[in-house]
BALOBA-1460 file (C-alpha; in Angstrom, 3 decimals):
// residues 300
<rec num="1" residu="x" x="84.056" y="32.518" z="49.432"/>
<rec num="2" residu="x" x="86.083" y="35.249" z="51.103"/>
<rec num="3" residu="x" x="84.353" y="37.519" z="53.587"/>
<rec num="4" residu="x" x="84.208" y="41.131" z="52.431"/>
<rec num="5" residu="x" x="84.531" y="44.013" z="54.872"/>
<rec num="6" residu="x" x="81.696" y="46.417" z="54.376"/>
<rec num="7" residu="x" x="82.913" y="50.015" z="54.309"/>
<rec num="8" residu="x" x="80.622" y="52.909" z="55.223"/>
<rec num="9" residu="x" x="79.033" y="54.887" z="52.427"/>
<rec num="10" residu="x" x="81.208" y="57.687" z="51.016"/>
<rec num="11" residu="x" x="80.576" y="61.063" z="52.703"/>
<rec num="12" residu="x" x="78.724" y="59.524" z="55.626"/>
<rec num="13" residu="x" x="80.432" y="60.324" z="59.001"/>
<rec num="14" residu="x" x="81.329" y="57.437" z="61.179"/>
<rec num="15" residu="x" x="79.671" y="57.169" z="64.556"/>
<rec num="16" residu="x" x="82.097" y="57.769" z="67.436"/>
<rec num="17" residu="x" x="82.881" y="54.728" z="69.444"/>
<rec num="18" residu="x" x="80.992" y="54.603" z="72.727"/>
<rec num="19" residu="x" x="83.050" y="55.097" z="75.835"/>
<rec num="20" residu="x" x="83.386" y="52.078" z="78.047"/>
<rec num="21" residu="x" x="81.167" y="52.207" z="81.117"/>
<rec num="22" residu="x" x="84.137" y="51.690" z="83.417"/>
<rec num="23" residu="x" x="85.903" y="54.756" z="81.986"/>
<rec num="24" residu="x" x="82.910" y="57.018" z="82.585"/>
<rec num="25" residu="x" x="82.418" y="55.645" z="86.102"/>
<rec num="26" residu="x" x="86.085" y="56.268" z="86.900"/>
<rec num="27" residu="x" x="85.867" y="59.864" z="85.685"/>
<rec num="28" residu="x" x="82.756" y="60.537" z="87.778"/>
<rec num="29" residu="x" x="84.432" y="58.989" z="90.822"/>
<rec num="30" residu="x" x="87.592" y="61.094" z="90.379"/>
<rec num="31" residu="x" x="85.548" y="64.291" z="89.986"/>
<rec num="32" residu="x" x="83.515" y="63.428" z="93.078"/>
<rec num="33" residu="x" x="86.652" y="62.830" z="95.158"/>
<rec num="34" residu="x" x="88.219" y="66.060" z="93.896"/>
<rec num="35" residu="x" x="85.166" y="68.167" z="94.733"/>
<rec num="36" residu="x" x="84.789" y="66.476" z="98.109"/>
<rec num="37" residu="x" x="88.430" y="67.269" z="98.913"/>
<rec num="38" residu="x" x="87.996" y="70.906" z="97.822"/>
<rec num="39" residu="x" x="84.823" y="71.351" z="99.873"/>
<rec num="40" residu="x" x="86.393" y="69.841" z="103.004"/>
<rec num="41" residu="x" x="89.510" y="72.008" z="102.567"/>
<rec num="42" residu="x" x="87.382" y="75.133" z="102.111"/>
<rec num="43" residu="x" x="85.357" y="74.340" z="105.232"/>
<rec num="44" residu="x" x="88.491" y="73.746" z="107.306"/>
<rec num="45" residu="x" x="89.879" y="77.086" z="106.082"/>
<rec num="46" residu="x" x="86.717" y="79.156" z="106.537"/>
<rec num="47" residu="x" x="85.557" y="77.649" z="109.842"/>
<rec num="48" residu="x" x="88.211" y="79.382" z="112.040"/>
<rec num="49" residu="x" x="87.351" y="82.711" z="110.386"/>
<rec num="50" residu="x" x="83.654" y="82.194" z="111.072"/>
<rec num="51" residu="x" x="84.429" y="81.261" z="114.670"/>
<rec num="52" residu="x" x="86.500" y="84.414" z="115.080"/>
<rec num="53" residu="x" x="83.734" y="86.558" z="113.593"/>
<rec num="54" residu="x" x="81.112" y="84.951" z="115.832"/>
<rec num="55" residu="x" x="83.328" y="85.323" z="118.896"/>
<rec num="56" residu="x" x="83.911" y="89.008" z="118.162"/>
<rec num="57" residu="x" x="80.156" y="89.592" z="118.484"/>
<rec num="58" residu="x" x="79.750" y="87.778" z="121.819"/>
<rec num="59" residu="x" x="80.004" y="89.016" z="125.363"/>
<rec num="60" residu="x" x="82.902" y="88.075" z="127.592"/>
<rec num="61" residu="x" x="80.687" y="85.723" z="129.599"/>
<rec num="62" residu="x" x="79.548" y="83.863" z="126.469"/>
<rec num="63" residu="x" x="83.152" y="83.422" z="125.377"/>
<rec num="64" residu="x" x="84.186" y="82.025" z="128.753"/>
<rec num="65" residu="x" x="81.296" y="79.563" z="129.039"/>
<rec num="66" residu="x" x="81.414" y="78.501" z="125.389"/>
<rec num="67" residu="x" x="77.882" y="77.161" z="125.491"/>
<rec num="68" residu="x" x="76.715" y="78.449" z="122.124"/>
<rec num="69" residu="x" x="78.286" y="78.730" z="118.698"/>
<rec num="70" residu="x" x="76.428" y="81.886" z="117.701"/>
<rec num="71" residu="x" x="76.041" y="84.978" z="119.922"/>
<rec num="72" residu="x" x="72.692" y="85.427" z="121.635"/>
<rec num="73" residu="x" x="72.856" y="89.159" z="120.881"/>
<rec num="74" residu="x" x="75.208" y="90.874" z="118.479"/>
<rec num="75" residu="x" x="77.736" y="92.976" z="120.413"/>
<rec num="76" residu="x" x="79.029" y="95.451" z="117.833"/>
<rec num="77" residu="x" x="80.297" y="97.570" z="120.719"/>
<rec num="78" residu="x" x="83.223" y="95.106" z="120.962"/>
<rec num="79" residu="x" x="84.762" y="96.634" z="117.839"/>
<rec num="80" residu="x" x="84.598" y="100.158" z="119.240"/>
<rec num="81" residu="x" x="86.049" y="98.993" z="122.546"/>
<rec num="82" residu="x" x="88.852" y="97.065" z="120.859"/>
<rec num="83" residu="x" x="89.691" y="100.084" z="118.673"/>
<rec num="84" residu="x" x="89.896" y="102.271" z="121.771"/>
<rec num="85" residu="x" x="91.815" y="99.945" z="124.079"/>
<rec num="86" residu="x" x="94.316" y="98.729" z="121.489"/>
<rec num="87" residu="x" x="95.050" y="102.238" z="120.175"/>
<rec num="88" residu="x" x="94.235" y="100.933" z="116.715"/>
<rec num="89" residu="x" x="94.845" y="104.188" z="114.865"/>
<rec num="90" residu="x" x="98.449" y="104.412" z="116.064"/>
<rec num="91" residu="x" x="99.260" y="100.714" z="115.857"/>
<rec num="92" residu="x" x="97.694" y="100.375" z="112.400"/>
<rec num="93" residu="x" x="99.881" y="103.215" z="111.148"/>
<rec num="94" residu="x" x="102.980" y="101.529" z="112.613"/>
<rec num="95" residu="x" x="102.087" y="98.186" z="111.002"/>
<rec num="96" residu="x" x="101.333" y="99.855" z="107.677"/>
<rec num="97" residu="x" x="104.628" y="101.746" z="107.732"/>
<rec num="98" residu="x" x="106.633" y="98.612" z="108.549"/>
<rec num="99" residu="x" x="104.801" y="96.437" z="106.008"/>
<rec num="100" residu="x" x="105.062" y="98.954" z="103.138"/>
<rec num="101" residu="x" x="108.765" y="99.642" z="103.718"/>
<rec num="102" residu="x" x="109.566" y="95.943" z="104.110"/>
<rec num="103" residu="x" x="107.647" y="95.088" z="100.936"/>
<rec num="104" residu="x" x="109.364" y="97.799" z="98.890"/>
<rec num="105" residu="x" x="112.817" y="96.957" z="100.259"/>
<rec num="106" residu="x" x="112.374" y="93.208" z="99.849"/>
<rec num="107" residu="x" x="111.209" y="93.517" z="96.235"/>
<rec num="108" residu="x" x="114.066" y="95.864" z="95.343"/>
<rec num="109" residu="x" x="116.825" y="93.803" z="96.969"/>
<rec num="110" residu="x" x="115.471" y="90.413" z="95.854"/>
<rec num="111" residu="x" x="114.785" y="91.600" z="92.301"/>
<rec num="112" residu="x" x="118.288" y="93.014" z="91.845"/>
<rec num="113" residu="x" x="119.872" y="89.890" z="93.322"/>
<rec num="114" residu="x" x="117.760" y="87.558" z="91.163"/>
<rec num="115" residu="x" x="118.505" y="89.589" z="88.023"/>
<rec num="116" residu="x" x="122.266" y="89.476" z="88.566"/>
<rec num="117" residu="x" x="122.220" y="85.753" z="89.363"/>
<rec num="118" residu="x" x="120.174" y="84.984" z="86.264"/>
<rec num="119" residu="x" x="122.022" y="87.236" z="83.806"/>
<rec num="120" residu="x" x="125.630" y="87.258" z="85.013"/>
<rec num="121" residu="x" x="128.423" y="84.868" z="85.921"/>
<rec num="122" residu="x" x="130.579" y="85.821" z="88.904"/>
<rec num="123" residu="x" x="132.815" y="84.071" z="91.446"/>
<rec num="124" residu="x" x="130.845" y="82.540" z="94.321"/>
<rec num="125" residu="x" x="127.538" y="82.462" z="92.451"/>
<rec num="126" residu="x" x="126.795" y="78.855" z="93.386"/>
<rec num="127" residu="x" x="127.730" y="79.503" z="97.009"/>
<rec num="128" residu="x" x="125.439" y="82.532" z="97.132"/>
<rec num="129" residu="x" x="122.491" y="80.551" z="95.748"/>
<rec num="130" residu="x" x="123.210" y="77.731" z="98.206"/>
<rec num="131" residu="x" x="123.207" y="80.141" z="101.147"/>
<rec num="132" residu="x" x="119.915" y="81.646" z="99.963"/>
<rec num="133" residu="x" x="118.397" y="78.168" z="99.679"/>
<rec num="134" residu="x" x="119.603" y="77.163" z="103.136"/>
<rec num="135" residu="x" x="117.887" y="80.192" z="104.652"/>
<rec num="136" residu="x" x="114.569" y="78.916" z="103.287"/>
<rec num="137" residu="x" x="114.742" y="75.444" z="104.799"/>
<rec num="138" residu="x" x="116.611" y="76.137" z="108.054"/>
<rec num="139" residu="x" x="114.524" y="78.020" z="110.591"/>
<rec num="140" residu="x" x="116.912" y="79.812" z="112.931"/>
<rec num="141" residu="x" x="114.131" y="81.790" z="114.617"/>
<rec num="142" residu="x" x="114.974" y="82.955" z="118.133"/>
<rec num="143" residu="x" x="118.587" y="81.753" z="117.837"/>
<rec num="144" residu="x" x="119.578" y="84.885" z="115.897"/>
<rec num="145" residu="x" x="117.262" y="87.242" z="117.777"/>
<rec num="146" residu="x" x="119.914" y="88.340" z="120.271"/>
<rec num="147" residu="x" x="122.660" y="88.931" z="117.637"/>
<rec num="148" residu="x" x="120.186" y="90.883" z="115.524"/>
<rec num="149" residu="x" x="119.247" y="93.062" z="118.474"/>
<rec num="150" residu="x" x="122.906" y="93.652" z="119.378"/>
<rec num="151" residu="x" x="123.597" y="94.648" z="115.771"/>
<rec num="152" residu="x" x="120.749" y="97.169" z="115.812"/>
<rec num="153" residu="x" x="122.036" y="98.537" z="119.132"/>
<rec num="154" residu="x" x="125.448" y="99.089" z="117.529"/>
<rec num="155" residu="x" x="123.709" y="100.944" z="114.669"/>
<rec num="156" residu="x" x="121.528" y="102.963" z="117.099"/>
<rec num="157" residu="x" x="118.397" y="101.505" z="115.481"/>
<rec num="158" residu="x" x="117.107" y="99.539" z="118.452"/>
<rec num="159" residu="x" x="114.672" y="102.282" z="119.486"/>
<rec num="160" residu="x" x="113.091" y="102.745" z="116.055"/>
<rec num="161" residu="x" x="111.086" y="100.642" z="113.669"/>
<rec num="162" residu="x" x="113.901" y="100.801" z="111.122"/>
<rec num="163" residu="x" x="115.702" y="98.017" z="112.953"/>
<rec num="164" residu="x" x="112.675" y="95.742" z="112.465"/>
<rec num="165" residu="x" x="112.406" y="96.809" z="108.812"/>
<rec num="166" residu="x" x="116.051" y="96.059" z="107.989"/>
<rec num="167" residu="x" x="115.935" y="92.639" z="109.653"/>
<rec num="168" residu="x" x="112.754" y="91.663" z="107.808"/>
<rec num="169" residu="x" x="114.168" y="92.842" z="104.475"/>
<rec num="170" residu="x" x="117.235" y="90.654" z="105.008"/>
<rec num="171" residu="x" x="115.043" y="87.544" z="105.101"/>
<rec num="172" residu="x" x="114.170" y="87.649" z="101.403"/>
<rec num="173" residu="x" x="115.185" y="84.134" z="100.300"/>
<rec num="174" residu="x" x="111.723" y="82.972" z="99.221"/>
<rec num="175" residu="x" x="111.130" y="86.195" z="97.291"/>
<rec num="176" residu="x" x="114.544" y="85.814" z="95.638"/>
<rec num="177" residu="x" x="113.777" y="82.341" z="94.278"/>
<rec num="178" residu="x" x="110.268" y="83.283" z="93.163"/>
<rec num="179" residu="x" x="111.566" y="86.277" z="91.215"/>
<rec num="180" residu="x" x="114.424" y="84.188" z="89.831"/>
<rec num="181" residu="x" x="111.831" y="81.945" z="88.213"/>
<rec num="182" residu="x" x="110.089" y="84.963" z="86.689"/>
<rec num="183" residu="x" x="113.386" y="86.334" z="85.337"/>
<rec num="184" residu="x" x="114.114" y="83.043" z="83.571"/>
<rec num="185" residu="x" x="110.875" y="83.505" z="81.611"/>
<rec num="186" residu="x" x="112.005" y="86.904" z="80.244"/>
<rec num="187" residu="x" x="114.036" y="86.481" z="77.014"/>
<rec num="188" residu="x" x="117.666" y="87.500" z="77.218"/>
<rec num="189" residu="x" x="117.370" y="88.990" z="73.724"/>
<rec num="190" residu="x" x="115.642" y="92.013" z="75.278"/>
<rec num="191" residu="x" x="118.746" y="92.756" z="77.366"/>
<rec num="192" residu="x" x="121.027" y="92.286" z="74.364"/>
<rec num="193" residu="x" x="118.906" y="94.576" z="72.165"/>
<rec num="194" residu="x" x="118.855" y="97.257" z="74.852"/>
<rec num="195" residu="x" x="122.619" y="97.107" z="75.313"/>
<rec num="196" residu="x" x="123.147" y="97.334" z="71.544"/>
<rec num="197" residu="x" x="121.123" y="100.542" z="71.645"/>
<rec num="198" residu="x" x="123.459" y="101.910" z="74.295"/>
<rec num="199" residu="x" x="121.534" y="101.056" z="77.469"/>
<rec num="200" residu="x" x="123.659" y="100.060" z="80.453"/>
<rec num="201" residu="x" x="123.116" y="97.082" z="82.732"/>
<rec num="202" residu="x" x="121.362" y="99.062" z="85.492"/>
<rec num="203" residu="x" x="119.236" y="101.100" z="83.093"/>
<rec num="204" residu="x" x="118.175" y="97.945" z="81.254"/>
<rec num="205" residu="x" x="117.074" y="96.435" z="84.543"/>
<rec num="206" residu="x" x="114.968" y="99.398" z="85.710"/>
<rec num="207" residu="x" x="113.609" y="100.616" z="82.359"/>
<rec num="208" residu="x" x="113.017" y="97.407" z="80.387"/>
<rec num="209" residu="x" x="113.160" y="94.236" z="82.462"/>
<rec num="210" residu="x" x="111.550" y="95.397" z="85.710"/>
<rec num="211" residu="x" x="108.290" y="96.608" z="84.079"/>
<rec num="212" residu="x" x="107.897" y="93.171" z="82.475"/>
<rec num="213" residu="x" x="108.167" y="91.674" z="85.947"/>
<rec num="214" residu="x" x="105.050" y="93.478" z="87.229"/>
<rec num="215" residu="x" x="102.881" y="90.332" z="87.734"/>
<rec num="216" residu="x" x="105.687" y="88.597" z="89.618"/>
<rec num="217" residu="x" x="106.297" y="91.683" z="91.749"/>
<rec num="218" residu="x" x="102.603" y="91.821" z="92.610"/>
<rec num="219" residu="x" x="102.500" y="88.207" z="93.770"/>
<rec num="220" residu="x" x="105.742" y="88.270" z="95.745"/>
<rec num="221" residu="x" x="104.899" y="91.707" z="97.138"/>
<rec num="222" residu="x" x="101.681" y="90.335" z="98.605"/>
<rec num="223" residu="x" x="103.598" y="87.549" z="100.369"/>
<rec num="224" residu="x" x="106.190" y="90.018" z="101.677"/>
<rec num="225" residu="x" x="103.472" y="92.375" z="102.935"/>
<rec num="226" residu="x" x="101.626" y="89.554" z="104.676"/>
<rec num="227" residu="x" x="104.808" y="88.328" z="106.373"/>
<rec num="228" residu="x" x="105.659" y="91.815" z="107.639"/>
<rec num="229" residu="x" x="102.080" y="92.513" z="108.734"/>
<rec num="230" residu="x" x="101.852" y="89.295" z="110.777"/>
<rec num="231" residu="x" x="105.323" y="89.568" z="112.351"/>
<rec num="232" residu="x" x="105.102" y="89.523" z="116.143"/>
<rec num="233" residu="x" x="108.386" y="88.638" z="117.859"/>
<rec num="234" residu="x" x="110.615" y="91.340" z="116.325"/>
<rec num="235" residu="x" x="108.235" y="94.278" z="116.954"/>
<rec num="236" residu="x" x="107.641" y="92.986" z="120.479"/>
<rec num="237" residu="x" x="111.360" y="92.905" z="121.294"/>
<rec num="238" residu="x" x="112.186" y="96.247" z="119.690"/>
<rec num="239" residu="x" x="109.236" y="98.171" z="121.164"/>
<rec num="240" residu="x" x="109.279" y="96.970" z="124.773"/>
<rec num="241" residu="x" x="110.644" y="100.305" z="125.984"/>
<rec num="242" residu="x" x="108.583" y="102.394" z="123.554"/>
<rec num="243" residu="x" x="104.911" y="101.291" z="123.408"/>
<rec num="244" residu="x" x="104.090" y="104.066" z="120.916"/>
<rec num="245" residu="x" x="106.040" y="102.137" z="118.272"/>
<rec num="246" residu="x" x="104.193" y="98.869" z="118.777"/>
<rec num="247" residu="x" x="102.608" y="97.261" z="115.734"/>
<rec num="248" residu="x" x="99.074" y="95.950" z="115.512"/>
<rec num="249" residu="x" x="100.003" y="92.348" z="116.293"/>
<rec num="250" residu="x" x="101.646" y="93.426" z="119.537"/>
<rec num="251" residu="x" x="98.746" y="95.706" z="120.405"/>
<rec num="252" residu="x" x="96.235" y="92.904" z="119.854"/>
<rec num="253" residu="x" x="98.101" y="90.682" z="122.298"/>
<rec num="254" residu="x" x="97.696" y="93.403" z="124.924"/>
<rec num="255" residu="x" x="93.905" y="93.077" z="124.629"/>
<rec num="256" residu="x" x="93.950" y="89.653" z="126.207"/>
<rec num="257" residu="x" x="93.737" y="91.009" z="129.749"/>
<rec num="258" residu="x" x="91.879" y="94.129" z="130.841"/>
<rec num="259" residu="x" x="92.702" y="96.572" z="133.615"/>
<rec num="260" residu="x" x="91.200" y="94.184" z="136.172"/>
<rec num="261" residu="x" x="93.200" y="91.212" z="134.833"/>
<rec num="262" residu="x" x="90.018" y="89.745" z="133.370"/>
<rec num="263" residu="x" x="90.159" y="87.770" z="130.139"/>
<rec num="264" residu="x" x="88.998" y="89.751" z="127.084"/>
<rec num="265" residu="x" x="88.973" y="87.105" z="124.380"/>
<rec num="266" residu="x" x="85.954" y="88.713" z="122.719"/>
<rec num="267" residu="x" x="87.867" y="91.969" z="122.296"/>
<rec num="268" residu="x" x="90.890" y="90.135" z="120.920"/>
<rec num="269" residu="x" x="88.692" y="88.507" z="118.297"/>
<rec num="270" residu="x" x="87.107" y="91.840" z="117.420"/>
<rec num="271" residu="x" x="90.572" y="93.328" z="117.009"/>
<rec num="272" residu="x" x="91.672" y="90.354" z="114.910"/>
<rec num="273" residu="x" x="88.728" y="90.915" z="112.553"/>
<rec num="274" residu="x" x="89.701" y="94.568" z="112.206"/>
<rec num="275" residu="x" x="93.337" y="93.676" z="111.539"/>
<rec num="276" residu="x" x="92.322" y="91.387" z="108.653"/>
<rec num="277" residu="x" x="90.776" y="94.262" z="106.678"/>
<rec num="278" residu="x" x="94.085" y="95.797" z="105.444"/>
<rec num="279" residu="x" x="95.248" y="92.375" z="104.224"/>
<rec num="280" residu="x" x="91.996" y="91.927" z="102.311"/>
<rec num="281" residu="x" x="92.493" y="95.334" z="100.716"/>
<rec num="282" residu="x" x="96.045" y="94.439" z="99.653"/>
<rec num="283" residu="x" x="94.811" y="91.146" z="98.208"/>
<rec num="284" residu="x" x="92.156" y="92.941" z="96.152"/>
<rec num="285" residu="x" x="94.836" y="95.254" z="94.755"/>
<rec num="286" residu="x" x="97.229" y="92.385" z="93.992"/>
<rec num="287" residu="x" x="94.522" y="90.039" z="92.692"/>
<rec num="288" residu="x" x="95.117" y="91.266" z="89.126"/>
<rec num="289" residu="x" x="98.704" y="90.031" z="89.336"/>
<rec num="290" residu="x" x="97.529" y="86.565" z="90.389"/>
<rec num="291" residu="x" x="95.167" y="86.457" z="87.422"/>
<rec num="292" residu="x" x="97.934" y="87.523" z="85.010"/>
<rec num="293" residu="x" x="100.353" y="84.902" z="86.352"/>
<rec num="294" residu="x" x="97.701" y="82.162" z="86.195"/>
<rec num="295" residu="x" x="96.595" y="83.149" z="82.687"/>
<rec num="296" residu="x" x="100.197" y="83.244" z="81.469"/>
<rec num="297" residu="x" x="100.974" y="79.814" z="82.892"/>
<rec num="298" residu="x" x="97.874" y="78.294" z="81.266"/>
<rec num="299" residu="x" x="98.606" y="79.955" z="77.919"/>
<rec num="300" residu="x" x="102.214" y="78.803" z="77.964"/>
């Protein structure tokens, strides 16, 4: 007699097959490892900030001895003293001016270059992209510092902050490639439709394509602003003969020693905490762009 396979009753849902125990254990283990990695990474990132904040509220003697992690008494006067000694009002204005101009110039130059490379064919295109890529992976650093300074001397820009701004704008390779990726996501049909309606190449770029690039401009603009804000070597070299033009990073370095040549690490840390505030403000403003980019990547 042949065995008959019993089928479930019509209309009755089948019970889902139970997951193997090994599969569930592996998923729990992977989630545990992932969360452990994230927690350790977060602690390693936040710990230096907490140390800086704690050090900014200590006395000079506590910083030199290093006996305790937390200050015995909160020294909020360190912030007022750092603001006074480092001429924060002036140096913050200089850093803000340099960072804003560098960000605007970098976005404009990199966006136009990325748009032309993505939408047009021209002789030397591959060579241009190769040169841009090489500038990302080859750190020339101090090697080109002297030629850059000599060039600014020839242009009579060595005694102003415009020399620093132009040099920082020229190093836009990373911004160029980031914006190039954003341009590739914008359909070319928009350009073709605009040109059929009589819009020229430049007008299409500024009036149609560039507004669609707002999330990408926000993200890359934040990186450009951070790079300009944290720059130290160029402002130091170009402002040696004119301390009134020094940026905040250079002014903070001057807090290390006081008038009596005593170490003032606690004041440096207080100044560092103050210098972080503008970057936090810029991040809050640009945070919407990060959310839009992340949401778009998940949706796509």
